[in-house]
GULUMSE-962431 format. One record per residue (C-alpha): residue in one letter; x negated, y, z negated; residue number from 1. Coordinates in Angstrom, 2 decimals, m for minus. Layout:
+-----+---------+---------+---------+-----+
| res |      xx |      yy |      zz |   n |
+-----+---------+---------+---------+-----+
|   A |       X |       Y |       Z | NUM |
...
+-----+---------+---------+---------+-----+
END
This chain:
+-----+---------+---------+---------+-----+
| res |      xx |      yy |      zz |   n |
+-----+---------+---------+---------+-----+
|   M |  m88.92 |   92.09 | m120.74 |   1 |
|   N |  m88.54 |   95.24 | m118.64 |   2 |
|   R |  m85.35 |   97.21 | m119.25 |   3 |
|   L |  m83.76 |  100.10 | m117.36 |   4 |
|   K |  m80.45 |  101.83 | m118.06 |   5 |
|   G |  m78.14 |  102.37 | m115.12 |   6 |
|   Q |  m74.61 |  102.57 | m113.82 |   7 |
|   I |  m72.90 |  100.26 | m111.32 |   8 |
|   V |  m72.22 |  102.05 | m108.04 |   9 |
|   A |  m71.23 |   99.19 | m105.70 |  10 |
|   I |  m70.26 |   95.52 | m105.83 |  11 |
|   D |  m70.00 |   93.00 | m102.99 |  12 |
|   S |  m68.80 |   89.55 | m104.03 |  13 |
|   N |  m67.32 |   86.29 | m102.88 |  14 |
|   S |  m65.77 |   83.56 | m105.02 |  15 |
|   H |  m68.94 |   82.84 | m107.04 |  16 |
|   L |  m71.69 |   85.38 | m106.23 |  17 |
|   S |  m72.11 |   89.15 | m106.40 |  18 |
|   L |  m74.56 |   91.72 | m105.09 |  19 |
|   V |  m74.42 |   94.60 | m107.55 |  20 |
|   D |  m75.96 |   98.01 | m106.88 |  21 |
|   V |  m77.00 |   99.96 | m109.96 |  22 |
|   A |  m78.08 |  103.60 | m109.94 |  23 |
|   V |  m81.07 |  104.39 | m112.13 |  24 |
|   G |  m81.79 |  108.08 | m111.69 |  25 |
|   D |  m82.15 |  108.73 | m107.96 |  26 |
|   D |  m82.86 |  105.07 | m107.12 |  27 |
|   V |  m80.46 |  102.22 | m106.53 |  28 |
|   F |  m81.42 |   98.71 | m107.66 |  29 |
|   T |  m79.69 |   95.58 | m106.38 |  30 |
|   A |  m79.08 |   92.49 | m108.50 |  31 |
|   T |  m77.84 |   89.14 | m107.23 |  32 |
|   L |  m75.60 |   87.57 | m109.87 |  33 |
|   L |  m73.82 |   84.26 | m110.33 |  34 |
|   E |  m70.86 |   86.24 | m111.65 |  35 |
|   T |  m68.02 |   88.15 | m110.07 |  36 |
|   P |  m65.69 |   90.92 | m111.26 |  37 |
|   E |  m63.17 |   88.13 | m111.90 |  38 |
|   T |  m65.54 |   86.22 | m114.22 |  39 |
|   A |  m67.38 |   89.13 | m115.90 |  40 |
|   D |  m65.39 |   92.08 | m117.26 |  41 |
|   Y |  m68.34 |   94.49 | m117.19 |  42 |
|   L |  m68.70 |   94.21 | m113.38 |  43 |
|   K |  m66.82 |   97.38 | m112.49 |  44 |
|   I |  m67.84 |  100.48 | m110.54 |  45 |
|   G |  m68.94 |  103.08 | m113.08 |  46 |
|   S |  m69.84 |  100.62 | m115.84 |  47 |
|   K |  m73.04 |  101.32 | m117.76 |  48 |
|   V |  m75.45 |   98.38 | m117.67 |  49 |
|   T |  m79.00 |   97.51 | m118.62 |  50 |
|   L |  m81.19 |   95.93 | m115.95 |  51 |
|   L |  m83.52 |   93.21 | m117.26 |  52 |
|   F |  m86.45 |   91.66 | m115.42 |  53 |
|   K |  m89.58 |   89.81 | m116.45 |  54 |
|   E |  m93.00 |   91.39 | m116.23 |  55 |
|   T |  m94.18 |   88.48 | m114.09 |  56 |
|   E |  m91.49 |   89.30 | m111.50 |  57 |
|   V |  m92.85 |   92.78 | m110.74 |  58 |
|   A |  m95.18 |   92.78 | m107.74 |  59 |
|   L |  m97.33 |   95.83 | m106.95 |  60 |
|   A |  m98.19 |   97.26 | m103.54 |  61 |
|   K | m100.42 |  100.02 | m102.22 |  62 |
|   N |  m99.86 |  101.65 |  m98.84 |  63 |
|   L |  m96.96 |   99.34 |  m98.02 |  64 |
|   S |  m95.32 |  100.19 |  m94.72 |  65 |
|   G |  m92.74 |   98.58 |  m92.51 |  66 |
|   L |  m89.67 |   96.56 |  m93.33 |  67 |
|   I |  m89.53 |   94.02 |  m96.14 |  68 |
|   S |  m86.71 |   91.86 |  m97.50 |  69 |
|   L |  m87.21 |   93.04 | m101.08 |  70 |
|   R |  m84.51 |   95.61 | m101.83 |  71 |
|   N |  m85.94 |   96.91 | m105.06 |  72 |
|   R |  m88.92 |   99.15 | m104.26 |  73 |
|   I |  m89.78 |  101.96 | m106.66 |  74 |
|   V |  m92.68 |  104.37 | m106.93 |  75 |
|   V |  m94.52 |  104.06 | m110.24 |  76 |
|   T |  m97.69 |  105.46 | m111.79 |  77 |
|   I | m100.25 |  103.21 | m113.46 |  78 |
|   R | m100.69 |  104.23 | m117.11 |  79 |
|   S | m103.07 |  101.48 | m118.24 |  80 |
|   I | m104.51 |   98.12 | m117.20 |  81 |
|   E | m105.07 |   95.40 | m119.77 |  82 |
|   R | m107.40 |   93.12 | m117.92 |  83 |
|   G | m107.63 |   89.43 | m118.72 |  84 |
|   D | m109.77 |   86.66 | m117.26 |  85 |
|   I | m106.90 |   85.35 | m115.12 |  86 |
|   L | m103.94 |   87.70 | m115.60 |  87 |
|   S | m103.72 |   91.44 | m116.17 |  88 |
|   A | m100.91 |   93.54 | m117.64 |  89 |
|   V | m100.45 |   96.74 | m115.68 |  90 |
|   R |  m98.47 |   99.33 | m117.66 |  91 |
|   L |  m96.40 |  101.58 | m115.46 |  92 |
|   D |  m94.41 |  104.78 | m115.71 |  93 |
|   Y |  m91.18 |  104.90 | m113.72 |  94 |
|   V |  m89.56 |  108.34 | m114.11 |  95 |
|   G |  m90.27 |  108.33 | m117.84 |  96 |
|   N |  m89.48 |  104.64 | m118.35 |  97 |
|   A |  m92.21 |  102.23 | m119.40 |  98 |
|   L |  m92.44 |   99.10 | m117.25 |  99 |
|   T |  m95.02 |   96.32 | m117.11 | 100 |
|   S |  m96.24 |   94.15 | m114.26 | 101 |
|   V |  m98.25 |   91.00 | m114.96 | 102 |
|   I | m100.38 |   90.12 | m111.94 | 103 |
|   T | m103.61 |   88.25 | m111.41 | 104 |
|   A | m106.91 |   89.92 | m112.23 | 105 |
|   R | m107.88 |   89.14 | m108.63 | 106 |
|   A | m104.93 |   91.21 | m107.39 | 107 |
|   V | m106.02 |   94.14 | m109.57 | 108 |
|   D | m109.46 |   93.95 | m107.93 | 109 |
|   R | m108.15 |   93.43 | m104.38 | 110 |
|   L | m105.79 |   96.42 | m104.67 | 111 |
|   Q | m108.49 |   98.45 | m106.46 | 112 |
|   L | m105.92 |   99.55 | m109.03 | 113 |
|   A | m106.85 |  102.38 | m111.36 | 114 |
|   V | m105.13 |  104.42 | m114.05 | 115 |
|   G | m103.26 |  107.31 | m112.42 | 116 |
|   D | m102.65 |  105.52 | m109.11 | 117 |
|   Q |  m99.19 |  105.76 | m107.61 | 118 |
|   V |  m98.09 |  102.36 | m106.30 | 119 |
|   E |  m94.85 |  100.63 | m105.42 | 120 |
|   A |  m93.29 |   98.13 | m107.78 | 121 |
|   L |  m91.21 |   95.44 | m106.05 | 122 |
|   I |  m88.61 |   93.22 | m107.72 | 123 |
|   K |  m86.49 |   90.60 | m105.95 | 124 |
|   A |  m82.75 |   91.10 | m106.42 | 125 |
|   N |  m82.29 |   87.57 | m107.77 | 126 |
|   E |  m84.84 |   88.28 | m110.54 | 127 |
|   I |  m82.80 |   91.11 | m112.05 | 128 |
|   A |  m80.22 |   90.31 | m114.72 | 129 |
|   L |  m77.57 |   92.75 | m115.94 | 130 |
|   M |  m76.30 |   93.24 | m119.47 | 131 |
|   A |  m73.17 |   95.26 | m120.21 | 132 |
|   G |  m73.88 |   98.61 | m121.84 | 133 |
|   H |  m77.14 |  100.40 | m122.51 | 134 |
|   H |  m79.57 |   98.48 | m124.70 | 135 |
|   D |  m83.14 |   99.18 | m125.80 | 136 |
|   D |  m83.79 |   95.91 | m127.66 | 137 |
+-----+---------+---------+---------+-----+
END
């Protein structure tokens, strides 16, 4: 599970759903939650949270341009590629944080990924969960 420490900077909600913006360094991530400030005490501007998202929910892109519906786009550097027959684990560095993307081996080949490449990691807002406080485990 990928984990990043951040702080809530904005919340938009209705009676059962929230879009929560979390600052991680200079970037802002958005999470779509089935919670609201009325149902979850930690959903407050300024609260420290840990973002959680699965390795299989991190897509990678090279030379991406134009508009896209994915709100969470971050620049990362490839640190290693553990190639499998079908799937590959691509280890990433995001401003000193270790992240992992699990993509197909075919995608690694098609994108011609190599250690040291800078690429964009993309995560859908509904694939990010939040946990109150900062947690490493």
